[in-house]
C-alpha positions as CSV (number, residue, x, y, z in Angstrom):
1,M,-6.4,18.5,30.9
2,K,-7.5,22.0,31.1
3,I,-3.6,23.9,29.8
4,A,-3.0,27.3,29.4
5,Q,-0.5,28.2,26.8
6,I,1.3,31.9,26.4
7,A,3.0,32.9,23.4
8,P,5.0,35.9,23.4
9,P,2.5,39.5,22.2
10,W,4.7,40.9,19.4
11,I,3.8,38.8,16.6
12,T,0.6,36.8,15.3
13,V,0.4,33.2,16.1
14,P,1.3,31.4,13.5
15,P,3.1,34.6,12.3
16,A,2.6,35.7,9.4
17,G,6.3,35.9,7.8
18,Y,9.5,36.0,10.2
19,G,8.8,34.2,13.7
20,G,10.1,30.8,15.0
21,T,8.4,30.4,18.1
22,E,5.1,31.0,17.0
23,W,4.7,28.4,14.7
24,V,5.8,26.0,17.4
25,V,3.0,27.1,19.3
26,Q,0.1,26.6,17.0
27,Q,1.1,23.8,16.3
28,L,1.2,22.4,20.0
29,C,-2.0,24.3,20.5
30,D,-3.9,23.1,17.9
31,G,-2.4,19.7,18.2
32,L,-3.3,19.5,21.9
33,S,-6.6,20.7,21.1
34,D,-6.9,17.9,18.6
35,R,-5.7,15.5,21.2
36,G,-9.4,16.5,23.6
37,H,-7.4,18.9,25.7
38,E,-9.1,21.8,26.5
39,V,-6.1,25.1,25.7
40,T,-6.4,28.5,25.8
41,L,-4.3,30.4,23.9
42,F,-2.5,34.1,25.1
43,A,-1.4,35.9,21.8
44,S,-2.3,38.6,20.1
45,G,-5.8,39.0,18.8
46,D,-5.4,38.1,15.3
47,S,-3.7,34.6,15.7
48,H,-5.2,31.8,14.0
49,T,-6.2,28.6,17.2
50,R,-7.7,26.0,17.9
51,A,-7.4,26.8,20.8
52,T,-9.6,28.9,22.9
53,L,-8.1,32.6,22.0
54,R,-7.5,35.5,25.2
55,S,-5.8,38.9,24.5
56,V,-5.1,42.4,25.7
57,F,-4.1,43.4,22.2
58,P,-6.3,43.5,19.3
59,K,-3.3,42.6,17.0
60,Q,0.1,42.1,16.5
61,Q,2.9,44.4,17.3
62,P,6.3,43.8,16.4
63,E,6.9,47.3,16.1
64,V,7.3,47.9,20.1
65,M,9.1,44.2,20.1
66,G,11.1,44.3,23.7
67,Q,9.4,47.0,24.9
68,T,8.7,45.3,28.9
69,A,5.6,47.8,29.3
70,F,3.5,45.7,26.4
71,D,5.0,42.4,27.5
72,A,4.3,43.0,31.5
73,R,0.4,44.0,30.1
74,H,0.3,40.7,28.1
75,V,1.7,38.8,30.9
76,A,-0.4,40.4,34.2
77,F,-3.6,39.6,32.0
78,A,-3.1,35.9,31.0
79,L,-2.1,35.5,34.7
80,A,-4.8,37.3,36.0
81,E,-7.5,35.4,33.7
82,I,-6.1,32.1,34.2
83,E,-6.1,32.8,38.3
84,A,-9.6,33.8,37.9
85,A,-10.4,30.6,36.2
86,G,-9.1,29.0,39.0
87,D,-9.4,25.4,36.8
88,F,-6.5,24.8,35.0
89,D,-4.3,22.1,35.1
90,L,-0.9,23.8,34.1
91,I,0.0,26.8,32.3
92,H,2.9,26.6,29.0
93,D,5.2,30.0,29.5
94,H,6.7,30.6,25.7
95,S,6.6,34.3,26.3
96,G,9.8,35.6,27.7
97,F,10.6,36.1,31.2
98,L,7.9,37.7,33.1
99,V,5.9,34.6,34.1
100,I,8.9,33.1,35.9
101,A,9.7,36.1,38.1
102,F,6.2,37.3,39.1
103,R,3.9,34.2,38.8
104,R,4.4,34.2,42.9
105,L,2.5,37.4,43.6
106,F,-0.5,35.6,41.6
107,G,-2.7,33.8,44.4
108,R,-4.2,30.0,42.9
109,A,-2.2,30.2,39.4
110,V,0.8,29.5,42.0
111,D,-0.8,26.5,42.7
112,R,-0.5,25.2,39.3
113,P,2.4,23.7,37.5
114,V,4.2,26.2,35.5
115,L,6.5,24.8,32.2
116,H,8.7,27.5,30.5
117,T,10.2,26.2,27.2
118,I,13.5,28.6,26.8
119,H,13.4,29.2,23.4
120,C,16.4,31.7,23.2
121,A,19.9,30.7,23.8
122,F,22.1,31.3,27.0
123,D,23.5,34.5,26.8
124,A,25.0,36.1,29.3
125,A,21.6,38.1,30.1
126,A,19.7,35.1,29.7
127,Y,22.2,33.1,32.1
128,G,21.9,35.3,35.2
129,F,18.0,35.6,35.0
130,Y,17.9,32.0,34.9
131,E,20.4,31.3,37.3
132,Q,18.2,33.1,39.6
133,F,15.3,31.8,39.0
134,K,16.5,28.3,37.7
135,G,13.7,26.6,40.6
136,A,11.1,29.1,39.9
137,V,9.0,26.9,37.5
138,S,9.8,23.8,35.4
139,Y,12.0,23.8,32.3
140,N,12.0,22.6,28.8
141,A,15.0,22.7,26.5
142,I,14.8,22.8,22.8
143,S,18.1,21.0,22.4
144,E,20.7,18.5,24.6
145,Y,22.5,21.4,23.8
146,Q,20.5,23.9,25.0
147,R,20.1,22.0,28.0
148,S,23.9,21.5,28.6
149,Q,24.5,25.4,28.2
150,G,22.3,26.1,31.4
151,P,23.1,27.0,34.8
152,A,23.4,23.8,37.4
153,G,20.9,23.1,38.9
154,M,18.1,24.0,36.9
155,N,14.8,22.3,37.4
156,W,14.7,20.6,34.2
157,A,11.7,19.0,33.1
158,G,13.0,17.5,30.1
159,V,14.5,18.3,26.3
160,V,11.1,18.2,23.6
161,Y,12.3,19.2,19.8
162,N,10.6,22.0,17.8
163,A,8.5,20.3,15.1
164,L,6.8,21.1,11.6
165,A,3.4,20.1,10.3
166,L,4.8,17.7,7.4
167,E,2.0,18.4,5.5
168,Q,2.5,21.9,5.0
169,W,6.5,21.3,3.3
170,Q,6.6,19.6,0.2
171,Y,8.8,16.7,-0.3
172,T,10.5,17.2,-4.0
173,P,13.2,15.4,-5.1
174,D,14.0,17.3,-8.1
175,K,15.7,20.5,-7.5
176,E,16.9,23.3,-9.1
177,D,20.3,24.4,-9.6
178,Y,20.2,27.3,-6.7
179,L,21.5,27.2,-3.2
180,L,19.4,29.2,-0.5
181,A,20.1,30.9,2.6
182,F,16.9,32.1,4.5
183,G,15.9,33.6,7.7
184,R,16.4,37.2,9.4
185,V,19.5,39.0,7.5
186,C,21.9,39.5,10.1
187,E,25.6,38.4,10.9
188,A,24.1,35.8,13.6
189,K,23.3,34.3,10.7
190,G,26.2,34.6,8.8
191,F,24.5,35.7,4.8
192,H,27.7,37.4,3.9
193,L,29.6,34.2,4.5
194,A,26.5,32.4,2.3
195,I,27.7,35.3,-0.1
196,E,30.9,33.9,-0.2
197,V,30.3,30.0,-0.3
198,A,28.1,30.9,-3.2
199,R,30.8,32.5,-4.3
200,R,33.3,30.1,-4.5
201,A,31.9,27.5,-5.5
202,G,30.2,29.4,-8.8
203,S,26.5,28.6,-7.7
204,K,23.6,30.3,-7.7
205,L,22.6,31.9,-4.5
206,V,19.2,33.0,-4.0
207,M,18.4,34.7,-0.2
208,A,15.5,36.0,1.5
209,G,14.3,37.5,4.7
210,V,13.3,40.2,6.9
211,V,16.0,42.9,7.0
212,Q,14.5,44.3,10.7
213,D,15.3,47.7,11.3
214,Q,18.7,47.2,13.7
215,Y,20.3,45.3,11.0
216,A,20.0,47.7,8.5
217,D,23.5,48.5,8.4
218,Y,25.1,45.3,7.9
219,F,22.3,44.2,5.0
220,H,23.4,47.9,3.3
221,E,27.1,47.4,4.2
222,R,28.1,43.7,4.0
223,V,24.6,42.3,2.0
224,E,23.1,44.6,-0.4
225,P,26.3,45.8,-2.7
226,H,27.0,41.5,-3.6
227,I,23.3,41.5,-5.1
228,D,23.6,41.1,-8.6
229,G,20.2,39.4,-9.7
230,R,22.0,36.7,-11.3
231,Q,24.2,34.4,-9.2
232,V,23.3,36.2,-6.2
233,V,19.7,37.2,-5.8
234,Y,17.8,38.9,-3.1
235,E,14.0,38.4,-2.3
236,G,13.6,39.8,1.0
237,E,10.6,39.0,3.4
238,V,8.6,35.8,1.5
239,T,5.5,34.7,1.6
240,N,4.9,31.3,3.6
241,E,4.1,30.0,0.2
242,R,7.1,31.2,-1.2
243,K,9.4,30.3,1.5
244,R,8.4,26.3,0.4
245,E,8.7,26.9,-2.5
246,L,12.3,28.2,-2.4
247,F,13.2,25.3,0.0
248,A,11.5,22.5,-2.0
249,H,13.8,23.4,-4.8
250,A,16.7,24.4,-3.3
251,R,19.7,21.8,-4.3
252,G,21.2,23.0,-0.1
253,F,20.6,25.0,2.0
254,L,23.6,27.1,3.1
255,F,23.2,27.7,6.9
256,P,26.4,29.4,8.4
257,I,25.6,30.3,11.7
258,L,27.3,32.5,13.9
259,W,26.2,31.7,17.2
260,P,24.9,29.0,19.5
261,E,21.5,28.3,17.8
262,P,18.9,26.7,20.8
263,F,17.1,24.6,17.6
264,G,17.5,26.5,14.4
265,L,13.6,25.5,13.2
266,V,14.7,26.2,9.5
267,M,17.1,23.8,9.4
268,I,14.6,20.6,9.6
269,E,12.3,22.3,7.3
270,A,14.9,22.8,4.1
271,M,15.0,18.9,5.1
272,A,11.4,18.1,5.0
273,T,11.3,19.2,1.7
274,G,13.9,16.7,0.6
275,T,17.2,19.7,0.7
276,P,20.0,18.7,2.4
277,V,21.7,21.2,5.0
278,I,25.3,23.0,4.6
279,A,25.5,24.9,8.7
280,L,28.0,25.4,10.8
281,R,29.3,23.0,13.7
282,Q,27.1,25.6,16.2
283,G,24.9,25.0,19.2
284,S,22.0,22.6,18.1
285,V,23.5,21.9,14.6
286,P,25.3,18.6,14.9
287,E,22.3,17.4,16.4
288,V,19.3,18.4,13.9
289,V,21.6,17.8,10.9
290,E,22.8,13.8,10.3
291,H,26.3,14.3,8.8
292,G,26.8,12.8,5.5
293,R,23.0,12.1,5.8
294,T,20.7,15.3,5.7
295,G,23.7,17.8,5.1
296,F,27.1,18.2,6.3
297,V,28.7,20.0,9.5
298,V,31.3,21.8,8.9
299,N,34.2,24.5,10.8
300,G,34.5,26.9,8.4
301,V,33.9,28.3,5.0
302,D,35.9,26.9,2.9
303,E,35.0,23.4,4.7
304,M,31.3,24.8,3.2
305,V,33.1,25.3,0.1
306,A,34.1,22.0,-0.4
307,A,30.6,20.7,0.7
308,V,28.8,22.2,-1.9
309,A,30.6,19.7,-4.5
310,R,29.0,17.4,-2.2
311,L,25.3,17.9,-2.4
312,P,24.6,14.9,-4.8
313,E,25.7,11.9,-2.4
314,I,22.9,13.2,-0.3
315,D,19.8,11.2,-1.1
316,P,16.2,13.8,-0.6
317,R,14.3,10.5,1.2
318,A,17.0,10.6,4.2
319,C,16.5,14.5,4.3
320,R,12.6,13.8,4.8
321,R,12.9,10.5,6.5
322,S,14.9,12.4,9.6
323,V,12.2,14.8,9.5
324,E,9.2,11.9,9.8
325,E,11.3,10.1,12.5
326,R,12.6,13.2,14.7
327,F,10.2,16.4,14.3
328,T,6.8,15.5,13.9
329,V,3.8,17.7,15.6
330,A,2.9,14.4,16.7
331,R,6.0,13.9,18.2
332,M,6.1,16.8,20.1
333,C,2.8,16.9,21.4
334,D,3.5,13.3,23.0
335,D,6.6,14.7,24.1
336,Y,4.7,17.6,25.9
337,E,1.7,15.6,26.7
338,A,4.4,13.2,29.2
339,L,5.8,16.5,30.9
340,Y,2.2,17.6,31.5
341,R,1.5,14.2,33.3
342,R,4.4,14.7,35.3
343,L,4.0,17.5,36.4
344,V,0.6,17.2,37.1
345,G,0.9,14.5,39.0
């Protein structure tokens, strides 16, 4: 098939630092290209892919993330190129809302099936949008939980879980004596709770991740005062190589999430290295973490502290096997290919 993949315009594919959707898009594009599909990726010009890359912006621009003028230019460029080519079999959109809202303004592009993977949660704004456009395209959810939260009558094509390129994540059964918290440093990710859990459990905590401008106050007020360089360590935004090292050697990954995360890629990143996950029961967490096998799904800080003491019960091999069985790039490509064929007919 000839497939157009539309990524968000803000962050390079794959991302150099923070960026979950962009990793998924990179793996999907490369996986489909390796299978002989003709894939064109619309993303920032500094992206790296085995697909054909087309861009209106020469490089990533996270500093303007969310500004509609840039998003609109990116989407308009992609749809105009797709319309001019005239021979794409399918459009797979990961970019946000504009393809859905405006695709009917484009001529022949309308004749192509459009699959939109929803990478966000159904907050009030997103819920209202998808309710209005519930039949405009075909939708893919990244978890059963996410699909259950959508408006009634949405044109669901299926559920395809995100994936990891397992060869990039070293399985390490021998762990060091620290817990890990990783991700965008903000209240919704619960870094302040990870600090509380580690202190109460008497464990060292290593934290890493980007502090975006809108969350600077949270970091300075609720995280930074507890960083002592000994029991509580913060490494900032780290390279992908360092990120994988931190996951591989941690004896447990703390995920005290405070919002309904639709998937949570960091959970499978931890499990791929053989590191068990301790996570609050939010969103898709019970789908991803097998309680008692690959970690513990808990209902509050007290249970999270208690679960730290139970980490030796988890076999690192079971964590790795779970990812091998459920979250590989090959499995994701299989599932998306099946959706594509059904939509193309």
